[in-house]
Backbone bond lengths (Angstrom), bond angles and torsions (degrees), N, CA, C in turn:
res aa  C-N    CA-C-N  psi(-1)  N-CA   C-N-CA  omega(-1)  CA-C   N-CA-C  phi
1 X - - - 1.467 - - 1.525 109.30 -
2 X 1.346 116.44 128.62 1.457 118.23 -179.26 1.526 111.22 -77.49
3 X 1.343 115.19 169.20 1.460 121.64 -174.01 1.527 112.30 -60.43
4 X 1.321 117.55 -46.64 1.459 121.49 -177.03 1.525 111.52 -63.36
5 X 1.310 116.01 -43.72 1.462 119.37 179.08 1.523 111.11 -62.96
6 X 1.338 115.79 -40.99 1.461 119.71 177.70 1.513 112.38 -63.58
7 X 1.338 116.37 -40.19 1.470 120.63 178.68 1.524 111.69 -64.16
8 X 1.318 116.52 -39.39 1.468 120.21 178.94 1.531 111.05 -64.36
9 X 1.328 116.60 -41.49 1.464 120.37 178.96 1.527 110.46 -66.13
10 X 1.332 115.88 -46.45 1.469 120.14 179.90 1.522 110.68 -61.74
11 X 1.325 117.34 -41.89 1.467 120.98 -179.35 1.524 111.15 -61.00
12 X 1.321 116.84 -47.87 1.469 120.24 -177.06 1.520 111.92 -64.71
13 X 1.335 116.94 -37.41 1.468 120.24 -178.41 1.527 110.99 -78.57
14 X 1.336 116.46 -44.85 1.470 119.12 -171.42 1.525 112.65 -75.21
15 X 1.321 117.97 -27.77 1.464 119.03 174.80 1.529 109.96 -61.78
16 X 1.325 116.12 -43.41 1.466 120.17 178.34 1.522 110.96 -65.14
17 X 1.332 116.29 -40.33 1.466 119.80 -179.77 1.528 111.04 -66.09
18 X 1.342 117.02 -42.17 1.464 120.81 -179.70 1.518 111.96 -65.90
19 X 1.341 115.82 -35.54 1.469 120.25 -176.90 1.524 112.78 -80.94
20 X 1.319 117.86 -11.97 1.467 120.08 -179.69 1.525 110.23 -69.48
21 X 1.334 118.12 132.77 1.470 120.69 178.42 1.530 110.92 -59.37
22 X 1.295 115.94 136.14 1.456 121.10 -179.39 1.515 110.61 -172.79
23 X 1.333 118.59 -169.02 1.467 121.32 -177.81 1.523 113.75 -56.72
24 X 1.337 117.19 -40.84 1.469 119.81 -179.34 1.528 111.26 -61.81
25 X 1.330 116.09 -44.72 1.469 120.57 -179.01 1.526 110.79 -64.09
26 X 1.323 116.39 -45.11 1.467 120.22 179.49 1.520 110.79 -61.83
27 X 1.334 116.64 -43.35 1.463 120.56 -178.27 1.522 111.61 -64.65
28 X 1.328 117.55 -45.82 1.471 120.68 179.85 1.524 110.33 -62.28
29 X 1.319 117.29 -41.29 1.468 120.90 178.88 1.521 110.38 -62.30
30 X 1.329 116.32 -45.65 1.468 120.92 -178.75 1.520 111.23 -63.39
31 X 1.341 116.87 -45.00 1.458 120.59 -179.24 1.532 111.69 -64.38
32 X 1.322 116.91 -40.14 1.467 120.73 -178.83 1.513 111.19 -67.88
33 X 1.329 116.67 -47.58 1.462 120.36 -177.13 1.521 112.38 -70.89
34 X 1.323 117.38 -32.00 1.460 120.29 -176.89 1.524 112.88 -89.50
35 X 1.329 117.36 -37.05 1.455 120.25 -170.48 1.521 114.51 -121.79
36 X 1.333 117.70 1.32 1.451 120.03 174.14 1.524 115.21 100.71
37 X 1.320 114.46 174.77 1.457 121.90 -174.48 1.523 112.33 -63.04
38 X 1.324 117.72 -42.12 1.462 120.58 -177.66 1.523 110.78 -62.18
39 X 1.339 116.56 -44.57 1.465 119.89 179.45 1.518 110.93 -61.79
40 X 1.342 116.21 -40.44 1.459 120.30 178.60 1.520 111.96 -63.90
41 X 1.343 116.09 -42.24 1.463 120.03 179.70 1.519 111.49 -67.51
42 X 1.339 117.25 -41.79 1.456 120.18 179.23 1.533 110.99 -66.18
43 X 1.325 116.00 -37.02 1.461 120.47 175.36 1.531 110.04 -63.00
44 X 1.330 117.03 -39.77 1.465 121.96 177.35 1.518 111.25 -63.05
45 X 1.343 116.11 -40.16 1.469 120.26 176.37 1.526 110.04 -61.28
46 X 1.336 116.39 -42.81 1.455 120.40 178.66 1.513 112.55 -61.53
47 X 1.334 115.93 -41.55 1.467 120.67 178.65 1.526 110.30 -62.78
48 X 1.333 116.51 -43.95 1.467 120.28 178.26 1.524 110.96 -62.64
49 X 1.338 116.83 -40.89 1.464 120.15 178.22 1.527 111.25 -66.73
50 X 1.340 116.20 -32.20 1.459 119.61 177.82 1.516 112.44 -60.16
51 X 1.330 116.35 -29.43 1.464 120.39 177.39 1.520 111.55 -61.17
52 X 1.338 116.83 -28.60 1.465 119.56 -177.83 1.526 111.53 -60.45
53 X 1.332 116.44 -32.67 1.467 120.21 177.94 1.521 110.01 -62.73
54 X 1.329 116.13 -49.70 1.462 120.67 -178.47 1.529 111.28 -66.43
55 X 1.321 116.33 -38.63 1.464 120.29 179.86 1.526 110.30 -65.45
56 X 1.337 116.64 -40.20 1.462 120.78 -177.66 1.527 111.24 -64.15
57 X 1.340 117.00 -50.49 1.468 116.79 -177.57 1.526 111.57 -72.24
58 X 1.326 117.15 -27.91 1.471 119.38 176.43 1.524 110.65 -66.15
59 X 1.331 115.69 -40.78 1.462 120.53 -178.63 1.526 111.49 -62.67
60 X 1.323 116.66 -29.31 1.459 120.40 -179.32 1.530 112.64 -98.68
61 X 1.336 116.08 10.36 1.453 120.09 174.12 1.514 115.60 83.72
62 X 1.337 117.97 4.64 1.458 119.64 -177.47 1.518 112.55 -75.23
63 X 1.323 117.43 -21.85 1.465 119.66 179.68 1.519 110.35 -60.68
64 X 1.327 116.66 -39.88 1.461 120.13 179.09 1.517 110.96 -64.21
65 X 1.339 116.44 -38.47 1.466 120.47 178.86 1.525 110.34 -65.25
66 X 1.347 115.96 -47.33 1.463 120.70 -178.65 1.527 110.62 -63.97
67 X 1.334 116.03 -42.75 1.460 120.89 -177.63 1.516 112.14 -64.18
68 X 1.336 117.06 -23.01 1.462 120.78 -179.07 1.519 112.97 -108.78
69 X 1.325 117.09 10.00 1.463 121.28 178.46 1.522 109.19 -112.48
70 X 1.312 116.47 110.49 1.464 120.42 -177.74 1.526 111.33 -64.16
71 X 1.335 118.07 -37.31 1.461 120.31 -178.96 1.521 111.59 -69.04
72 X 1.360 116.58 -40.27 1.463 119.83 178.47 1.521 110.95 -66.11
73 X 1.331 116.71 -42.90 1.462 120.24 178.70 1.526 111.19 -64.36
74 X 1.325 115.77 -39.11 1.467 119.34 -180.00 1.525 110.94 -63.05
75 X 1.331 116.77 -42.47 1.464 120.72 179.04 1.520 111.09 -63.10
76 X 1.347 116.69 -42.53 1.463 120.57 179.05 1.525 110.32 -65.74
77 X 1.334 116.85 -39.17 1.462 120.62 179.11 1.526 111.16 -62.90
78 X 1.321 117.30 -41.84 1.464 120.81 179.42 1.531 110.54 -64.47
79 X 1.331 116.59 -45.13 1.464 120.66 179.62 1.523 111.12 -64.40
80 X 1.334 116.00 -49.19 1.465 120.02 -177.84 1.514 112.44 -66.14
81 X 1.335 117.12 -46.30 1.458 121.01 179.13 1.519 111.72 -64.57
82 X 1.331 116.05 -39.51 1.466 119.91 178.72 1.508 112.57 -64.56
83 X 1.341 116.71 -38.20 1.463 120.25 179.18 1.520 110.81 -67.67
84 X 1.327 117.46 -41.29 1.459 120.77 176.70 1.526 110.52 -63.14
85 X 1.314 115.90 -39.88 1.462 120.68 178.47 1.536 110.52 -62.29
86 X 1.329 116.33 -41.18 1.460 121.81 178.15 1.531 111.00 -61.98
87 X 1.340 116.71 -45.88 1.465 120.39 178.02 1.528 110.79 -63.00
88 X 1.333 116.44 -38.13 1.460 120.64 179.55 1.519 112.53 -64.20
89 X 1.323 116.83 -42.39 1.469 121.00 178.23 1.522 110.55 -60.51
90 X 1.329 116.40 -41.68 1.467 119.66 178.32 1.520 110.80 -61.83
91 X 1.344 117.08 -38.54 1.457 120.39 178.09 1.514 112.24 -66.86
92 X 1.324 117.54 -41.12 1.467 121.60 -179.53 1.524 111.63 -65.30
93 X 1.305 118.04 -25.74 1.469 122.02 -178.80 1.526 112.24 -87.34
94 X 1.339 117.57 3.56 1.462 121.36 -179.39 1.526 111.03 -62.03
95 X 1.327 116.02 140.87 1.463 121.83 -178.86 1.534 109.86 -119.88
96 X 1.328 116.98 151.65 1.469 119.33 178.75 1.516 111.85 -65.54
97 X 1.336 116.06 146.78 1.455 122.30 178.85 1.512 109.77 -119.48
98 X 1.350 115.77 150.80 1.456 117.77 174.05 1.524 108.94 -82.70
99 X 1.313 117.83 176.90 1.467 121.73 -171.45 1.523 113.09 -61.59
100 X 1.338 117.96 -36.35 1.464 119.55 -179.77 1.515 110.95 -75.48
101 X 1.332 117.02 -35.62 1.455 120.38 -179.95 1.516 112.06 -66.71
102 X 1.346 116.77 -32.24 1.464 120.28 -179.39 1.517 110.42 -60.13
103 X 1.343 116.93 -49.06 1.456 121.23 -177.79 1.524 110.61 -63.99
104 X 1.367 116.20 -47.35 1.449 119.59 -176.78 1.517 111.48 -64.84
105 X 1.346 117.09 -42.81 1.458 120.49 -176.30 1.513 110.94 -67.37
106 X 1.330 117.18 -41.30 1.453 119.12 -179.22 1.521 111.21 -64.93
107 X 1.319 117.37 -26.67 1.458 120.03 -178.04 1.522 112.39 -76.56
108 X 1.367 117.88 -28.87 1.458 119.65 -172.48 1.519 113.53 -123.39
109 X 1.311 119.13 -5.77 1.458 119.95 -171.42 1.513 112.20 -62.05
110 X 1.330 118.15 -43.39 1.450 121.61 -179.76 1.522 109.76 -133.09
111 X 1.325 115.43 131.64 1.456 119.49 171.64 1.524 108.09 -78.45
112 X 1.341 115.88 164.17 1.457 119.81 178.18 1.525 110.53 -59.26
113 X 1.337 116.61 -40.76 1.466 121.25 -179.40 1.517 111.28 -62.17
114 X 1.322 116.72 -41.19 1.463 119.58 -178.94 1.521 111.10 -70.71
115 X 1.319 117.46 -38.92 1.464 120.58 178.18 1.525 111.00 -63.63
116 X 1.340 116.13 -41.26 1.462 119.90 176.79 1.523 110.09 -62.85
117 X 1.332 116.13 -42.12 1.455 120.69 -179.69 1.520 112.93 -63.06
118 X 1.326 116.72 -40.07 1.464 120.78 178.89 1.529 110.54 -62.89
119 X 1.336 116.01 -45.77 1.459 119.99 178.72 1.516 112.10 -65.41
120 X 1.326 116.39 -40.14 1.461 120.95 -179.99 1.526 111.14 -60.95
121 X 1.320 116.92 -48.36 1.462 120.61 -178.79 1.521 111.65 -65.33
122 X 1.328 116.45 -39.27 1.465 119.87 -179.63 1.527 110.92 -59.14
123 X 1.335 116.59 -41.77 1.460 119.88 -179.22 1.524 111.84 -79.96
124 X 1.332 116.88 -43.64 1.460 120.53 -175.74 1.520 112.43 -64.35
125 X 1.348 117.53 -28.72 1.461 121.44 -178.32 1.533 112.68 -95.51
126 X 1.319 116.87 14.84 1.464 120.35 177.97 1.533 109.25 -74.23
127 X 1.349 118.87 112.20 1.461 120.81 -175.12 1.524 114.09 -71.72
128 X 1.331 117.42 -14.03 1.461 119.66 178.57 1.527 111.94 -85.02
129 X 1.340 116.51 -12.44 1.465 120.59 -176.74 1.527 113.60 -61.69
130 X 1.356 120.06 -43.28 1.475 118.08 -179.69 1.519 113.18 -56.03
131 X 1.323 117.10 -43.15 1.454 120.60 -179.33 1.528 110.43 -67.07
132 X 1.334 116.53 -42.16 1.468 120.29 179.46 1.521 111.07 -61.60
133 X 1.329 116.55 -47.68 1.456 119.58 -175.23 1.519 112.77 -71.11
134 X 1.339 117.29 -38.52 1.461 117.75 178.06 1.521 110.14 -66.32
135 X 1.332 117.27 -33.51 1.465 120.60 177.66 1.522 110.51 -68.09
136 X 1.338 116.27 -44.65 1.462 120.37 -178.63 1.522 111.57 -66.48
137 X 1.326 116.12 -48.16 1.456 119.18 -176.46 1.522 112.69 -70.61
138 X 1.325 116.95 -23.30 1.462 119.32 174.92 1.527 110.79 -61.49
139 X 1.326 115.75 -31.96 1.462 120.86 -178.90 1.526 111.94 -74.63
140 X 1.331 117.42 -38.38 1.471 119.95 -169.98 1.531 114.28 -108.71
141 X 1.337 117.80 -12.63 1.461 119.78 -175.82 1.522 110.36 -109.28
142 X 1.323 115.51 132.71 1.454 122.73 175.46 1.525 108.69 -115.12
143 X 1.339 117.93 162.96 1.471 119.85 -177.56 1.518 114.48 -58.08
144 X 1.328 117.30 -27.21 1.456 119.46 -176.22 1.531 113.36 -100.97
145 X 1.314 117.32 13.36 1.465 120.21 -178.42 1.527 109.93 -68.27
146 X 1.337 118.92 135.49 1.470 120.44 179.09 1.532 111.73 -69.68
147 X 1.324 114.69 151.09 1.461 120.51 -176.94 1.524 112.22 -61.84
148 X 1.347 116.95 -36.63 1.464 119.46 -178.54 1.533 111.48 -62.79
149 X 1.341 117.26 -31.39 1.455 120.58 179.46 1.522 110.82 -69.95
150 X 1.329 116.82 -38.93 1.465 120.71 175.26 1.522 109.68 -62.13
151 X 1.339 116.31 -41.54 1.470 120.75 179.30 1.522 110.92 -62.23
152 X 1.331 117.23 -40.13 1.464 120.91 178.11 1.525 110.52 -64.79
153 X 1.323 116.73 -43.91 1.466 120.47 176.96 1.529 110.46 -57.74
154 X 1.330 115.46 -47.03 1.465 119.73 -177.98 1.515 112.52 -63.35
155 X 1.333 116.19 -45.28 1.465 120.52 179.74 1.527 110.63 -62.80
156 X 1.316 117.10 -39.27 1.461 121.00 -179.59 1.526 111.09 -65.92
157 X 1.322 117.37 -39.15 1.469 120.72 177.40 1.523 110.74 -64.14
158 X 1.321 117.03 -39.18 1.466 120.64 178.25 1.528 110.45 -65.32
159 X 1.343 116.63 -38.51 1.473 120.62 178.20 1.526 110.43 -64.75
160 X 1.337 117.05 -43.17 1.466 120.88 178.14 1.520 110.27 -59.96
161 X 1.332 116.05 -45.36 1.466 121.23 -179.09 1.523 111.17 -61.11
162 X 1.332 115.63 -46.80 1.460 120.64 -178.87 1.526 110.97 -65.85
163 X 1.330 117.54 -41.34 1.464 121.23 -179.66 1.524 111.36 -62.74
164 X 1.325 116.97 -42.35 1.461 120.46 -179.26 1.530 111.25 -63.76
165 X 1.329 116.48 -50.74 1.464 118.63 -176.77 1.522 112.19 -72.34
166 X 1.324 118.06 -26.75 1.463 120.23 172.96 1.525 110.33 -64.75
167 X 1.338 115.94 -37.18 1.467 120.07 176.91 1.528 110.67 -66.41
168 X 1.338 116.77 -38.98 1.467 121.10 177.06 1.521 109.67 -62.84
169 X 1.339 116.71 -45.11 1.465 121.13 179.27 1.523 110.25 -62.02
170 X 1.329 116.84 -43.72 1.458 120.65 179.73 1.512 112.43 -59.54
171 X 1.328 116.10 -39.53 1.461 120.22 179.22 1.525 111.34 -68.66
172 X 1.327 116.75 -47.45 1.463 120.63 -176.13 1.529 113.19 -72.00
173 X 1.340 117.15 -19.94 1.464 119.74 -179.09 1.534 112.73 -94.76
174 X 1.320 117.52 1.00 1.466 119.75 175.61 1.528 109.28 -64.78
175 X 1.351 117.55 134.17 1.467 120.32 -176.32 1.523 113.94 -52.14
176 X 1.319 116.95 -42.49 1.469 120.07 -177.52 1.519 111.74 -61.38
177 X 1.339 116.14 -32.20 1.467 120.14 179.61 1.515 110.71 -90.09
178 X 1.350 115.57 -44.80 1.459 119.82 -174.64 1.525 112.63 -63.99
179 X 1.339 116.46 -37.79 1.467 119.57 -178.69 1.527 112.20 -63.91
180 X 1.311 116.51 -30.36 1.459 120.10 178.59 1.531 111.88 -67.67
181 X 1.343 114.88 -28.62 1.463 119.44 -178.40 1.529 112.71 -90.40
182 X 1.344 116.77 -21.05 1.459 120.26 -170.13 1.534 112.95 -59.82
183 X 1.329 116.78 -42.17 1.460 119.99 -176.70 1.523 112.85 -70.36
184 X 1.308 116.02 -21.73 1.474 118.36 -179.36 1.521 109.97 -119.55
185 X 1.343 116.25 33.17 1.457 121.11 -176.10 1.509 113.73 -59.81
186 X 1.354 117.04 -37.71 1.465 118.84 -178.44 1.521 111.53 -68.03
187 X 1.351 116.01 -31.79 1.465 118.68 176.78 1.524 110.92 -70.68
188 X 1.325 115.79 -37.30 1.464 119.35 176.72 1.524 110.03 -63.88
189 X 1.351 115.99 -43.20 1.466 120.03 176.64 1.526 110.76 -57.08
190 X 1.345 115.50 -41.88 1.464 119.18 -177.60 1.530 111.68 -69.42
191 X 1.335 116.06 -40.44 1.470 119.64 178.36 1.523 110.49 -64.93
192 X 1.334 116.37 -47.23 1.454 119.73 179.04 1.524 111.46 -67.58
193 X 1.337 115.66 -32.74 1.462 119.22 174.94 1.517 110.82 -63.56
194 X 1.338 116.30 -42.13 1.454 120.24 176.31 1.522 111.54 -62.48
195 X 1.350 115.80 -37.50 1.465 120.08 177.50 1.518 110.88 -65.09
196 X 1.330 116.71 -39.15 1.460 120.89 177.39 1.526 111.38 -62.18
197 X 1.335 115.76 -43.53 1.469 119.76 179.38 1.528 110.04 -63.59
198 X 1.333 116.25 -43.13 1.463 120.04 178.97 1.531 110.78 -61.58
199 X 1.341 116.09 -41.67 1.459 119.95 178.31 1.524 110.98 -65.59
200 X 1.348 115.69 -38.87 1.454 119.48 178.52 1.519 111.86 -62.67
201 X 1.342 116.10 -43.52 1.466 120.67 177.92 1.521 110.59 -63.75
202 X 1.341 115.33 -41.09 1.466 119.68 179.81 1.527 111.34 -63.99
203 X 1.339 115.61 -40.42 1.461 120.15 179.11 1.525 110.51 -60.27
204 X 1.320 116.73 -44.18 1.459 120.58 -177.98 1.520 112.22 -72.28
205 X 1.334 116.21 -36.74 1.459 120.07 -173.25 1.517 114.22 -86.44
206 X 1.350 116.72 -25.93 1.462 119.47 -174.66 1.520 111.13 -80.55
207 X 1.312 115.33 136.66 1.454 120.59 175.30 1.519 109.62 -73.87
208 X 1.326 116.48 135.38 1.461 120.86 -178.45 1.521 112.43 -112.73
209 X 1.304 117.51 6.89 1.468 119.37 177.99 1.510 110.89 -121.76
């Protein structure tokens, strides 16, 4: 399969995967609405960087090993589900802020490094990723494919991921939309926190093989 054909296949599949509601989408929405556009964008960068972990082990064939190892999948499920549960608890504990506290808190609540780290961990600990990536790369990767082509595929997937969540952040940070959420931000945090907990439970309880 040539490079262009592989890129077209990856684009069509990964756009749908990125747009599917899941932990990454919930996290980016929560970060944007609670902490502002910068936090949402930095979280999106972290999520895109998290893909590099999955791309790296997939390129070396480890995705197939993980996807067929019940113990490895179980460990990833516990880590990923536990992290989502932790984020959910933090959301449920959110408290209402007055108008001055909103501005001050959004300015200092999360540094860019921490927002990137939160997004990175959320994506890197996704236990469904090994199965997704081994399935995708099985379609476009052959034993004799050059390493640079795999790198191009991986970089392109990260760009798609970042572009999608940047668009989500841009929409949620528009004043007309954001102002509607500002007064009830703690309730949004709690709802999204509950969604995170539900996703965490689902990750741990759902069979992935």
